[in-house]
PDB file of N, CA, C and O in Angstrom:
ATOM      1  N   MET A   1       0.824  -1.199   0.000  1.00  0.00           N
ATOM      2  CA  MET A   1       0.000   0.000   0.000  1.00  0.00           C
ATOM      3  C   MET A   1       0.861   1.254   0.000  1.00  0.00           C
ATOM      4  O   MET A   1       0.591   2.182  -0.762  1.00  0.00           O
ATOM      5  N   GLU A   2       1.892   1.302   0.837  1.00  0.00           N
ATOM      6  CA  GLU A   2       2.748   2.485   0.930  1.00  0.00           C
ATOM      7  C   GLU A   2       3.431   2.783  -0.402  1.00  0.00           C
ATOM      8  O   GLU A   2       3.559   3.944  -0.790  1.00  0.00           O
ATOM      9  N   LYS A   3       3.865   1.745  -1.097  1.00  0.00           N
ATOM     10  CA  LYS A   3       4.520   1.937  -2.382  1.00  0.00           C
ATOM     11  C   LYS A   3       3.567   2.578  -3.382  1.00  0.00           C
ATOM     12  O   LYS A   3       3.973   3.447  -4.153  1.00  0.00           O
ATOM     13  N   ILE A   4       2.319   2.164  -3.378  1.00  0.00           N
ATOM     14  CA  ILE A   4       1.326   2.734  -4.285  1.00  0.00           C
ATOM     15  C   ILE A   4       1.129   4.214  -3.987  1.00  0.00           C
ATOM     16  O   ILE A   4       1.023   5.023  -4.909  1.00  0.00           O
ATOM     17  N   LEU A   5       1.080   4.576  -2.703  1.00  0.00           N
ATOM     18  CA  LEU A   5       0.910   5.981  -2.330  1.00  0.00           C
ATOM     19  C   LEU A   5       2.092   6.824  -2.791  1.00  0.00           C
ATOM     20  O   LEU A   5       1.898   7.928  -3.300  1.00  0.00           O
ATOM     21  N   LYS A   6       3.313   6.323  -2.623  1.00  0.00           N
ATOM     22  CA  LYS A   6       4.497   7.071  -3.068  1.00  0.00           C
ATOM     23  C   LYS A   6       4.495   7.225  -4.577  1.00  0.00           C
ATOM     24  O   LYS A   6       4.853   8.282  -5.097  1.00  0.00           O
ATOM     25  N   GLU A   7       4.094   6.174  -5.285  1.00  0.00           N
ATOM     26  CA  GLU A   7       4.048   6.245  -6.744  1.00  0.00           C
ATOM     27  C   GLU A   7       2.992   7.237  -7.213  1.00  0.00           C
ATOM     28  O   GLU A   7       3.220   7.978  -8.169  1.00  0.00           O
ATOM     29  N   GLU A   8       1.843   7.259  -6.551  1.00  0.00           N
ATOM     30  CA  GLU A   8       0.781   8.201  -6.904  1.00  0.00           C
ATOM     31  C   GLU A   8       1.223   9.639  -6.629  1.00  0.00           C
ATOM     32  O   GLU A   8       0.976  10.529  -7.442  1.00  0.00           O
ATOM     33  N   LEU A   9       1.867   9.866  -5.502  1.00  0.00           N
ATOM     34  CA  LEU A   9       2.381  11.195  -5.203  1.00  0.00           C
ATOM     35  C   LEU A   9       3.396  11.602  -6.265  1.00  0.00           C
ATOM     36  O   LEU A   9       3.374  12.738  -6.739  1.00  0.00           O
ATOM     37  N   GLY A  10       4.268  10.701  -6.637  1.00  0.00           N
ATOM     38  CA  GLY A  10       5.264  10.986  -7.660  1.00  0.00           C
ATOM     39  C   GLY A  10       4.640  11.338  -8.997  1.00  0.00           C
ATOM     40  O   GLY A  10       5.116  12.239  -9.687  1.00  0.00           O
ATOM     41  N   ARG A  11       3.571  10.629  -9.371  1.00  0.00           N
ATOM     42  CA  ARG A  11       2.879  10.920 -10.629  1.00  0.00           C
ATOM     43  C   ARG A  11       2.267  12.315 -10.593  1.00  0.00           C
ATOM     44  O   ARG A  11       2.317  13.052 -11.578  1.00  0.00           O
ATOM     45  N   LYS A  12       1.691  12.667  -9.452  1.00  0.00           N
ATOM     46  CA  LYS A  12       1.084  13.990  -9.317  1.00  0.00           C
ATOM     47  C   LYS A  12       2.141  15.086  -9.364  1.00  0.00           C
ATOM     48  O   LYS A  12       1.916  16.143  -9.954  1.00  0.00           O
ATOM     49  N   LEU A  13       3.290  14.837  -8.747  1.00  0.00           N
ATOM     50  CA  LEU A  13       4.379  15.813  -8.801  1.00  0.00           C
ATOM     51  C   LEU A  13       4.829  16.024 -10.240  1.00  0.00           C
ATOM     52  O   LEU A  13       5.005  17.159 -10.683  1.00  0.00           O
ATOM     53  N   LYS A  14       5.013  14.941 -10.959  1.00  0.00           N
ATOM     54  CA  LYS A  14       5.456  15.040 -12.352  1.00  0.00           C
ATOM     55  C   LYS A  14       4.420  15.755 -13.207  1.00  0.00           C
ATOM     56  O   LYS A  14       4.769  16.617 -14.013  1.00  0.00           O
ATOM     57  N   ASP A  15       3.150  15.404 -13.038  1.00  0.00           N
ATOM     58  CA  ASP A  15       2.088  16.048 -13.816  1.00  0.00           C
ATOM     59  C   ASP A  15       2.066  17.551 -13.574  1.00  0.00           C
ATOM     60  O   ASP A  15       1.979  18.335 -14.519  1.00  0.00           O
ATOM     61  N   ARG A  16       2.144  17.950 -12.313  1.00  0.00           N
ATOM     62  CA  ARG A  16       2.093  19.383 -11.986  1.00  0.00           C
ATOM     63  C   ARG A  16       3.340  20.109 -12.500  1.00  0.00           C
ATOM     64  O   ARG A  16       3.249  21.225 -13.012  1.00  0.00           O
ATOM     65  N   ARG A  17       4.488  19.475 -12.362  1.00  0.00           N
ATOM     66  CA  ARG A  17       5.726  20.096 -12.862  1.00  0.00           C
ATOM     67  C   ARG A  17       5.616  20.336 -14.362  1.00  0.00           C
ATOM     68  O   ARG A  17       5.989  21.399 -14.860  1.00  0.00           O
ATOM     69  N   GLU A  18       5.105  19.347 -15.073  1.00  0.00           N
ATOM     70  CA  GLU A  18       4.969  19.480 -16.523  1.00  0.00           C
ATOM     71  C   GLU A  18       3.915  20.522 -16.890  1.00  0.00           C
ATOM     72  O   GLU A  18       4.077  21.238 -17.879  1.00  0.00           O
ATOM     73  N   GLN A  19       2.836  20.617 -16.109  1.00  0.00           N
ATOM     74  CA  GLN A  19       1.822  21.657 -16.342  1.00  0.00           C
ATOM     75  C   GLN A  19       2.444  23.048 -16.239  1.00  0.00           C
ATOM     76  O   GLN A  19       2.078  23.964 -16.976  1.00  0.00           O
ATOM     77  N   LEU A  20       3.379  23.186 -15.319  1.00  0.00           N
ATOM     78  CA  LEU A  20       4.044  24.474 -15.104  1.00  0.00           C
ATOM     79  C   LEU A  20       5.199  24.707 -16.076  1.00  0.00           C
ATOM     80  O   LEU A  20       5.799  25.782 -16.087  1.00  0.00           O
ATOM     81  N   GLY A  21       5.508  23.701 -16.889  1.00  0.00           N
ATOM     82  CA  GLY A  21       6.583  23.834 -17.871  1.00  0.00           C
ATOM     83  C   GLY A  21       7.966  23.883 -17.248  1.00  0.00           C
ATOM     84  O   GLY A  21       8.862  24.548 -17.767  1.00  0.00           O
ATOM     85  N   MET A  22       8.140  23.187 -16.147  1.00  0.00           N
ATOM     86  CA  MET A  22       9.421  23.197 -15.446  1.00  0.00           C
ATOM     87  C   MET A  22      10.145  21.863 -15.628  1.00  0.00           C
ATOM     88  O   MET A  22       9.519  20.817 -15.803  1.00  0.00           O
ATOM     89  N   THR A  23      11.448  21.922 -15.583  1.00  0.00           N
ATOM     90  CA  THR A  23      12.259  20.705 -15.601  1.00  0.00           C
ATOM     91  C   THR A  23      12.484  20.247 -14.164  1.00  0.00           C
ATOM     92  O   THR A  23      12.265  21.004 -13.218  1.00  0.00           O
ATOM     93  N   GLN A  24      12.923  19.007 -14.013  1.00  0.00           N
ATOM     94  CA  GLN A  24      13.272  18.526 -12.672  1.00  0.00           C
ATOM     95  C   GLN A  24      14.391  19.365 -12.083  1.00  0.00           C
ATOM     96  O   GLN A  24      14.385  19.662 -10.889  1.00  0.00           O
ATOM     97  N   ARG A  25      15.335  19.741 -12.901  1.00  0.00           N
ATOM     98  CA  ARG A  25      16.460  20.548 -12.431  1.00  0.00           C
ATOM     99  C   ARG A  25      15.977  21.902 -11.902  1.00  0.00           C
ATOM    100  O   ARG A  25      16.458  22.371 -10.870  1.00  0.00           O
ATOM    101  N   GLN A  26      15.032  22.530 -12.601  1.00  0.00           N
ATOM    102  CA  GLN A  26      14.496  23.822 -12.166  1.00  0.00           C
ATOM    103  C   GLN A  26      13.766  23.695 -10.830  1.00  0.00           C
ATOM    104  O   GLN A  26      13.938  24.521  -9.934  1.00  0.00           O
ATOM    105  N   VAL A  27      12.956  22.654 -10.712  1.00  0.00           N
ATOM    106  CA  VAL A  27      12.219  22.437  -9.469  1.00  0.00           C
ATOM    107  C   VAL A  27      13.195  22.189  -8.324  1.00  0.00           C
ATOM    108  O   VAL A  27      13.086  22.792  -7.257  1.00  0.00           O
ATOM    109  N   ALA A  28      14.137  21.305  -8.557  1.00  0.00           N
ATOM    110  CA  ALA A  28      15.118  20.985  -7.516  1.00  0.00           C
ATOM    111  C   ALA A  28      15.870  22.233  -7.075  1.00  0.00           C
ATOM    112  O   ALA A  28      16.078  22.446  -5.880  1.00  0.00           O
ATOM    113  N   SER A  29      16.272  23.046  -8.023  1.00  0.00           N
ATOM    114  CA  SER A  29      17.005  24.268  -7.710  1.00  0.00           C
ATOM    115  C   SER A  29      16.137  25.232  -6.886  1.00  0.00           C
ATOM    116  O   SER A  29      16.605  25.816  -5.909  1.00  0.00           O
ATOM    117  N   ALA A  30      14.884  25.388  -7.285  1.00  0.00           N
ATOM    118  CA  ALA A  30      13.981  26.292  -6.567  1.00  0.00           C
ATOM    119  C   ALA A  30      13.732  25.822  -5.136  1.00  0.00           C
ATOM    120  O   ALA A  30      13.493  26.632  -4.240  1.00  0.00           O
ATOM    121  N   LEU A  31      13.789  24.515  -4.932  1.00  0.00           N
ATOM    122  CA  LEU A  31      13.532  23.946  -3.606  1.00  0.00           C
ATOM    123  C   LEU A  31      14.800  23.740  -2.780  1.00  0.00           C
ATOM    124  O   LEU A  31      14.729  23.427  -1.591  1.00  0.00           O
ATOM    125  N   GLY A  32      15.950  23.917  -3.411  1.00  0.00           N
ATOM    126  CA  GLY A  32      17.211  23.710  -2.702  1.00  0.00           C
ATOM    127  C   GLY A  32      17.591  22.248  -2.574  1.00  0.00           C
ATOM    128  O   GLY A  32      18.336  21.874  -1.668  1.00  0.00           O
ATOM    129  N   PHE A  33      17.077  21.408  -3.486  1.00  0.00           N
ATOM    130  CA  PHE A  33      17.395  19.983  -3.510  1.00  0.00           C
ATOM    131  C   PHE A  33      18.368  19.710  -4.647  1.00  0.00           C
ATOM    132  O   PHE A  33      18.475  20.502  -5.584  1.00  0.00           O
ATOM    133  N   ALA A  34      19.062  18.611  -4.567  1.00  0.00           N
ATOM    134  CA  ALA A  34      19.812  18.118  -5.715  1.00  0.00           C
ATOM    135  C   ALA A  34      18.795  17.494  -6.677  1.00  0.00           C
ATOM    136  O   ALA A  34      17.796  16.924  -6.238  1.00  0.00           O
ATOM    137  N   GLN A  35      19.043  17.598  -7.971  1.00  0.00           N
ATOM    138  CA  GLN A  35      18.113  17.072  -8.968  1.00  0.00           C
ATOM    139  C   GLN A  35      17.828  15.585  -8.778  1.00  0.00           C
ATOM    140  O   GLN A  35      16.676  15.173  -8.914  1.00  0.00           O
ATOM    141  N   PRO A  36      18.841  14.756  -8.466  1.00  0.00           N
ATOM    142  CA  PRO A  36      18.534  13.332  -8.252  1.00  0.00           C
ATOM    143  C   PRO A  36      17.581  13.077  -7.078  1.00  0.00           C
ATOM    144  O   PRO A  36      16.825  12.106  -7.096  1.00  0.00           O
ATOM    145  N   VAL A  37      17.612  13.936  -6.067  1.00  0.00           N
ATOM    146  CA  VAL A  37      16.694  13.787  -4.936  1.00  0.00           C
ATOM    147  C   VAL A  37      15.267  14.032  -5.408  1.00  0.00           C
ATOM    148  O   VAL A  37      14.369  13.235  -5.133  1.00  0.00           O
ATOM    149  N   TYR A  38      15.061  15.140  -6.120  1.00  0.00           N
ATOM    150  CA  TYR A  38      13.719  15.428  -6.622  1.00  0.00           C
ATOM    151  C   TYR A  38      13.244  14.321  -7.566  1.00  0.00           C
ATOM    152  O   TYR A  38      12.079  13.928  -7.530  1.00  0.00           O
ATOM    153  N   GLN A  39      14.131  13.831  -8.394  1.00  0.00           N
ATOM    154  CA  GLN A  39      13.789  12.757  -9.335  1.00  0.00           C
ATOM    155  C   GLN A  39      13.269  11.533  -8.569  1.00  0.00           C
ATOM    156  O   GLN A  39      12.324  10.882  -9.015  1.00  0.00           O
ATOM    157  N   ARG A  40      13.867  11.225  -7.446  1.00  0.00           N
ATOM    158  CA  ARG A  40      13.427  10.080  -6.635  1.00  0.00           C
ATOM    159  C   ARG A  40      12.033  10.306  -6.046  1.00  0.00           C
ATOM    160  O   ARG A  40      11.273   9.354  -5.869  1.00  0.00           O
ATOM    161  N   PHE A  41      11.695  11.565  -5.741  1.00  0.00           N
ATOM    162  CA  PHE A  41      10.330  11.868  -5.297  1.00  0.00           C
ATOM    163  C   PHE A  41       9.342  11.517  -6.407  1.00  0.00           C
ATOM    164  O   PHE A  41       8.333  10.852  -6.168  1.00  0.00           O
ATOM    165  N   GLU A  42       9.645  11.972  -7.620  1.00  0.00           N
ATOM    166  CA  GLU A  42       8.750  11.719  -8.752  1.00  0.00           C
ATOM    167  C   GLU A  42       8.635  10.230  -9.077  1.00  0.00           C
ATOM    168  O   GLU A  42       7.580   9.770  -9.514  1.00  0.00           O
ATOM    169  N   LYS A  43       9.690   9.495  -8.871  1.00  0.00           N
ATOM    170  CA  LYS A  43       9.656   8.059  -9.171  1.00  0.00           C
ATOM    171  C   LYS A  43       9.036   7.243  -8.047  1.00  0.00           C
ATOM    172  O   LYS A  43       8.848   6.035  -8.193  1.00  0.00           O
ATOM    173  N   GLY A  44       8.717   7.883  -6.933  1.00  0.00           N
ATOM    174  CA  GLY A  44       8.113   7.179  -5.814  1.00  0.00           C
ATOM    175  C   GLY A  44       9.093   6.338  -5.025  1.00  0.00           C
ATOM    176  O   GLY A  44       8.699   5.405  -4.325  1.00  0.00           O
ATOM    177  N   ILE A  45      10.369   6.666  -5.137  1.00  0.00           N
ATOM    178  CA  ILE A  45      11.417   5.917  -4.445  1.00  0.00           C
ATOM    179  C   ILE A  45      11.699   6.517  -3.072  1.00  0.00           C
ATOM    180  O   ILE A  45      11.981   5.795  -2.116  1.00  0.00           O
ATOM    181  N   LEU A  46      11.621   7.836  -2.983  1.00  0.00           N
ATOM    182  CA  LEU A  46      11.989   8.557  -1.767  1.00  0.00           C
ATOM    183  C   LEU A  46      10.780   9.315  -1.233  1.00  0.00           C
ATOM    184  O   LEU A  46      10.039   9.927  -2.003  1.00  0.00           O
ATOM    185  N   GLU A  47      10.580   9.279   0.070  1.00  0.00           N
ATOM    186  CA  GLU A  47       9.488  10.013   0.703  1.00  0.00           C
ATOM    187  C   GLU A  47       9.929  11.429   1.048  1.00  0.00           C
ATOM    188  O   GLU A  47      11.078  11.664   1.420  1.00  0.00           O
ATOM    189  N   CYS A  48       8.998  12.363   0.917  1.00  0.00           N
ATOM    190  CA  CYS A  48       9.240  13.756   1.305  1.00  0.00           C
ATOM    191  C   CYS A  48       9.080  13.900   2.813  1.00  0.00           C
ATOM    192  O   CYS A  48       8.250  13.231   3.429  1.00  0.00           O
ATOM    193  N   SER A  49       9.873  14.768   3.390  1.00  0.00           N
ATOM    194  CA  SER A  49       9.636  15.152   4.780  1.00  0.00           C
ATOM    195  C   SER A  49       8.488  16.166   4.783  1.00  0.00           C
ATOM    196  O   SER A  49       8.076  16.645   3.727  1.00  0.00           O
ATOM    197  N   TYR A  50       7.980  16.485   5.962  1.00  0.00           N
ATOM    198  CA  TYR A  50       6.917  17.476   6.056  1.00  0.00           C
ATOM    199  C   TYR A  50       7.370  18.819   5.488  1.00  0.00           C
ATOM    200  O   TYR A  50       6.628  19.464   4.748  1.00  0.00           O
ATOM    201  N   SER A  51       8.560  19.231   5.827  1.00  0.00           N
ATOM    202  CA  SER A  51       9.033  20.534   5.337  1.00  0.00           C
ATOM    203  C   SER A  51       9.251  20.508   3.822  1.00  0.00           C
ATOM    204  O   SER A  51       8.990  21.504   3.147  1.00  0.00           O
ATOM    205  N   GLN A  52       9.720  19.395   3.285  1.00  0.00           N
ATOM    206  CA  GLN A  52       9.888  19.283   1.833  1.00  0.00           C
ATOM    207  C   GLN A  52       8.530  19.307   1.136  1.00  0.00           C
ATOM    208  O   GLN A  52       8.364  19.960   0.106  1.00  0.00           O
ATOM    209  N   LEU A  53       7.568  18.595   1.701  1.00  0.00           N
ATOM    210  CA  LEU A  53       6.225  18.568   1.129  1.00  0.00           C
ATOM    211  C   LEU A  53       5.611  19.966   1.130  1.00  0.00           C
ATOM    212  O   LEU A  53       4.989  20.374   0.149  1.00  0.00           O
ATOM    213  N   ALA A  54       5.782  20.691   2.220  1.00  0.00           N
ATOM    214  CA  ALA A  54       5.258  22.055   2.309  1.00  0.00           C
ATOM    215  C   ALA A  54       5.902  22.952   1.253  1.00  0.00           C
ATOM    216  O   ALA A  54       5.213  23.743   0.609  1.00  0.00           O
ATOM    217  N   ALA A  55       7.206  22.835   1.074  1.00  0.00           N
ATOM    218  CA  ALA A  55       7.907  23.652   0.078  1.00  0.00           C
ATOM    219  C   ALA A  55       7.429  23.317  -1.338  1.00  0.00           C
ATOM    220  O   ALA A  55       7.252  24.215  -2.162  1.00  0.00           O
ATOM    221  N   ILE A  56       7.225  22.046  -1.616  1.00  0.00           N
ATOM    222  CA  ILE A  56       6.735  21.624  -2.931  1.00  0.00           C
ATOM    223  C   ILE A  56       5.329  22.185  -3.165  1.00  0.00           C
ATOM    224  O   ILE A  56       5.035  22.692  -4.248  1.00  0.00           O
ATOM    225  N   CYS A  57       4.471  22.095  -2.162  1.00  0.00           N
ATOM    226  CA  CYS A  57       3.110  22.620  -2.291  1.00  0.00           C
ATOM    227  C   CYS A  57       3.110  24.117  -2.584  1.00  0.00           C
ATOM    228  O   CYS A  57       2.340  24.590  -3.419  1.00  0.00           O
ATOM    229  N   LYS A  58       3.960  24.849  -1.908  1.00  0.00           N
ATOM    230  CA  LYS A  58       4.058  26.294  -2.144  1.00  0.00           C
ATOM    231  C   LYS A  58       4.551  26.581  -3.555  1.00  0.00           C
ATOM    232  O   LYS A  58       3.981  27.418  -4.255  1.00  0.00           O
ATOM    233  N   LEU A  59       5.590  25.902  -3.968  1.00  0.00           N
ATOM    234  CA  LEU A  59       6.141  26.123  -5.307  1.00  0.00           C
ATOM    235  C   LEU A  59       5.127  25.793  -6.389  1.00  0.00           C
ATOM    236  O   LEU A  59       4.981  26.543  -7.354  1.00  0.00           O
ATOM    237  N   PHE A  60       4.423  24.670  -6.237  1.00  0.00           N
ATOM    238  CA  PHE A  60       3.483  24.204  -7.249  1.00  0.00           C
ATOM    239  C   PHE A  60       2.071  24.781  -7.079  1.00  0.00           C
ATOM    240  O   PHE A  60       1.204  24.558  -7.924  1.00  0.00           O
ATOM    241  N   ASP A  61       1.842  25.516  -5.992  1.00  0.00           N
ATOM    242  CA  ASP A  61       0.538  26.104  -5.689  1.00  0.00           C
ATOM    243  C   ASP A  61      -0.558  25.033  -5.688  1.00  0.00           C
ATOM    244  O   ASP A  61      -1.592  25.176  -6.339  1.00  0.00           O
ATOM    245  N   ILE A  62      -0.300  23.962  -4.942  1.00  0.00           N
ATOM    246  CA  ILE A  62      -1.263  22.876  -4.777  1.00  0.00           C
ATOM    247  C   ILE A  62      -1.310  22.485  -3.304  1.00  0.00           C
ATOM    248  O   ILE A  62      -0.421  22.831  -2.526  1.00  0.00           O
ATOM    249  N   SER A  63      -2.355  21.765  -2.939  1.00  0.00           N
ATOM    250  CA  SER A  63      -2.492  21.379  -1.537  1.00  0.00           C
ATOM    251  C   SER A  63      -1.822  20.037  -1.259  1.00  0.00           C
ATOM    252  O   SER A  63      -1.706  19.184  -2.139  1.00  0.00           O
ATOM    253  N   ALA A  64      -1.395  19.879  -0.042  1.00  0.00           N
ATOM    254  CA  ALA A  64      -0.850  18.590   0.390  1.00  0.00           C
ATOM    255  C   ALA A  64      -1.948  17.527   0.359  1.00  0.00           C
ATOM    256  O   ALA A  64      -1.672  16.359   0.084  1.00  0.00           O
ATOM    257  N   ASP A  65      -3.193  17.927   0.640  1.00  0.00           N
ATOM    258  CA  ASP A  65      -4.306  16.971   0.561  1.00  0.00           C
ATOM    259  C   ASP A  65      -4.413  16.366  -0.827  1.00  0.00           C
ATOM    260  O   ASP A  65      -4.659  15.167  -0.962  1.00  0.00           O
ATOM    261  N   TYR A  66      -4.232  17.176  -1.856  1.00  0.00           N
ATOM    262  CA  TYR A  66      -4.277  16.654  -3.222  1.00  0.00           C
ATOM    263  C   TYR A  66      -3.127  15.689  -3.456  1.00  0.00           C
ATOM    264  O   TYR A  66      -3.329  14.587  -3.967  1.00  0.00           O
ATOM    265  N   LEU A  67      -1.926  16.098  -3.085  1.00  0.00           N
ATOM    266  CA  LEU A  67      -0.765  15.237  -3.317  1.00  0.00           C
ATOM    267  C   LEU A  67      -0.859  13.915  -2.567  1.00  0.00           C
ATOM    268  O   LEU A  67      -0.387  12.887  -3.052  1.00  0.00           O
ATOM    269  N   LEU A  68      -1.465  13.943  -1.393  1.00  0.00           N
ATOM    270  CA  LEU A  68      -1.588  12.744  -0.577  1.00  0.00           C
ATOM    271  C   LEU A  68      -2.821  11.915  -0.902  1.00  0.00           C
ATOM    272  O   LEU A  68      -3.067  10.886  -0.273  1.00  0.00           O
ATOM    273  N   GLY A  69      -3.594  12.361  -1.882  1.00  0.00           N
ATOM    274  CA  GLY A  69      -4.762  11.599  -2.311  1.00  0.00           C
ATOM    275  C   GLY A  69      -5.996  11.779  -1.440  1.00  0.00           C
ATOM    276  O   GLY A  69      -6.917  10.963  -1.493  1.00  0.00           O
ATOM    277  N   LEU A  70      -6.023  12.836  -0.638  1.00  0.00           N
ATOM    278  CA  LEU A  70      -7.156  13.071   0.234  1.00  0.00           C
ATOM    279  C   LEU A  70      -8.238  13.903  -0.448  1.00  0.00           C
ATOM    280  O   LEU A  70      -9.394  13.882  -0.025  1.00  0.00           O
ATOM    281  N   LYS A  71      -7.872  14.638  -1.504  1.00  0.00           N
ATOM    282  CA  LYS A  71      -8.802  15.442  -2.298  1.00  0.00           C
ATOM    283  C   LYS A  71      -8.432  15.267  -3.768  1.00  0.00           C
ATOM    284  O   LYS A  71      -7.300  14.922  -4.105  1.00  0.00           O
ATOM    285  N   ASP A  72      -9.408  15.512  -4.628  1.00  0.00           N
ATOM    286  CA  ASP A  72      -9.203  15.343  -6.059  1.00  0.00           C
ATOM    287  C   ASP A  72      -8.689  16.592  -6.768  1.00  0.00           C
ATOM    288  O   ASP A  72      -8.597  16.605  -7.996  1.00  0.00           O
ATOM    289  N   TYR A  73      -8.357  17.627  -6.029  1.00  0.00           N
ATOM    290  CA  TYR A  73      -7.908  18.873  -6.655  1.00  0.00           C
ATOM    291  C   TYR A  73      -6.772  19.487  -5.893  1.00  0.00           C
ATOM    292  O   TYR A  73      -6.268  20.542  -6.279  1.00  0.00           O
TER     293      TYR A  73
END
């Protein structure tokens, strides 16, 4: 179950990044992450910390509820 949740979060991150026309490198730089770290978030390999999740939500202008599958928007 946990793996499915990480993969779904990663898919949503990738979809939103692409909607915004950003590369993984741009997102990682804006968040202060190394690009391979952000890439692992998108692939569902690495879990975000609360502070990382908050920073991603602010950058992408989306809610954590959406990313976590609690809301459809």
